[in-house]
N, C-alpha and C positions, 0 to 999 in steps of 0.2 A: 505493500499500500502505500502510495507517493504523499510527499508532505505535502499538506495544503497550507501555503502560504496566506499569512495575513496583517496587512500593514496599519489594520482598521486601528488596533490597539494604540499603536507606532504615534498614529496621526492624532488621537486623542491626547496624546501625551507627550506634546509636540513642542509646547509650551515649556516642561522641565527641560527636554534638550537645548531648546535655545537658549536658556538659563544655563544649563552647562559650558554651551559655548563661549555664551557671554565670560562666564569663569573663570575661564579658560584662556581664554585673550586678555584679561583683566592683570591674572599674575603675568601672562608671557610680559603684557605692555609694562607693569610694572617694574620686574626684572632688568627690563633692558632700562629701562628709565635711569635705574642705580647703578646698574651694572656697566653702563658702557662710561658715565665719569669717573666712574670707581676705576675701572680699568683702566682708563687714561693714567689715572694717578700710577697705579702702582706698573706700568709700563714707564712711567719718566723715573719713579724713584730706582726702578731698576736699571734703565739707563743712564743715570745722572746722578747718584745717589753713590754717596761715598762707601765702603767695601761694608762698613757694619750695619750700614740699610740693604744692601744691595742682596746680602746673602740671607737674611731673614724674609725678605720680600721675593725673593725668588724660591724660596721655601714656600712661604705661601701660594704663589702662586702653582707650582706643580701638585701642591698638594693639593689643591683645589679641586686640577684638574685631571689628574689621576685616580681619587677615591671617588666609592661608587656615590650618583645623586641618592639613592633610597639610603643609604647610611647617613648621609648630611643630613637628609631631613629626619629623619629618625631621630639625630643628635639634638637639632634644633625642637624639633617637637616635642620628645621625650625628656630629653637628657638634660638639657639649657633650662629649663622651669626648675629643675630641683637645684641646679646650683646659684640659680639666681632669686627662686623662692617666690619667681612670678609666673602666673599661667599662662601661655601664648598659644591662640586661638591656629587653626589648622590654616588660614586662611595667611596672618602673619608669618607664619613658620616656613609655609612654601614663599611667600615672597621673598624672606629671608634670606632662606636656604640658595634663592633659582639666582637670587642678586649679586652672591657672593659669586655662588660656582661660577655666572657668565663672566664677573668682573675679571676670574684667572684668564679666560680665553678670550674676551678682547682685550685682554695687557697684550698678550703673546701676537694678536693684531694691530695693534697698534706700534708695536715693538718693529715687529717686523716695514708695516707701513713707514715708520719714520727709515728707520735705515735705509727703505732702499731709495731713499731721496740721496741723490750724488752729493755726495762730502765737498765739491766745490762751491755747493751754494751756501754752504755754513764759512769756507773761506771767504766766497765773496762778503757774504754779509758781515764777518768781521772787518773786513777791509772799508767800510761804509762806517764802524763804527756802530752797530748792533751789539749788543749784547746774548747770551744764551738764550733767554729769557722772549725776549723782542724775535730775534731768528727761528724761535720756534713758533711763536703766537704769529706772525707777521707771512713768514717763508714756508717752513717745513710742514705745519700741520695742516696749512689748507691744503696742498698737493696731496699729501700722507692721506685724508681722510678721502679725497675723490678717488683713490686706490683702493680703496679698505673699503669701499660701501658695498660690492656684491660679498666680501667675506661677513659684513656685518650684516647682510640679509639672511645668509644663508646661516649663519649663531643662530640668527631668531628663530629661522625654523624650526634647528635642530632641539631649540630650548622649547618650543611649541610641542614637540614630542614628547620631549623629556617631562612635562609638567603634566603628564598620566598619570605620572607617579604618585602627584596630591592626594589621589583618593585611596590611595593607600591610610592616609592620616584622616579620611573622611570630609575632605573637602569637597565641595556640589559642583566638580567641574563636570565636564561633557562625559569622563568614562565612567565618572560615580553613579551621574543622574543615570544613565543607562543600564549600568547594573542592576541599579534600583529598580526600574522600571519591567527589567528582565526577571527579576525575582520577584515581581507582586502579580505580572502578568501570564507570567509563564510561556512569553514568545521570545526567548533570549534569541535564536536567527533571525527575524526581523529587526530587533530592537538596535543589534549588534552591527546588523547589516548598515542600518540607517548610521548609526553615529560612526561607523567606519566612513560610510560617504562625505559626512558633512567633513570630517577630519580631513578627507581626501579634496573636497572642492576649497575648502581654505589654504591645502598649504599647495595644491598643484598651482593657483593662483598667486601666492607668494615666489613660486619656485619658477614661473615663464615671467614675471618682473623681476627675478635675478638673474636670469637668462637676457631677456631683451637688455637690461642695464650692462651687464657683459660684454654685451654683443657692438653697443652703444657707445662704449667707452674703449674696446679695443681699436673701434675706427676711429677714434679721435685721439689714438696712439699713445694712448695712458695705459700703463703698468699695473694687471688686478696681483693684489698680494692675494693669496691664501692662507 
């Protein structure tokens, strides 16, 4: 006997799925909002700080990049409240975790972008009397950021995929809502098919945008930082 598909129950709960998608985008957006500037700070400290600064910053970056994100999420949600004596809700724990983790990846993107700029531009800026901060802000970073945009967008897409882990601490993202609906309606196949399709549409749109941007930058002669 073949399986009888029934998407009616999914459409009746479409408001919950849409709310879950909004919550997913909210965590992703805030993680980017906090993670990008923190990543720039870490990159600058690793590049131009003294040895006493570079070593611990480098360790923090590598630790955040190499440890499993779910272990970080569990630490901030379950362990940190014990240390500080303040309960952290799933939303704040999620934003904190993915902001820090993303900052480590963005730090490496920034570092690669800054180092991709020809050293002659530093020398030229110095020759006309610019200090390091002026050179960074007026000459190096504007060029580096343009080259790094595709890498930033690719990381944003990966971040959105990784945020599915927040369902493990009961944050009502798209995956959590889909699982709740599936358990209450017993329509697992239909619910998760629609949830996967929602992820697919959003991520595909972002991927197409990244690809078009890469093509445009390549035509303009810009080197793309990966």
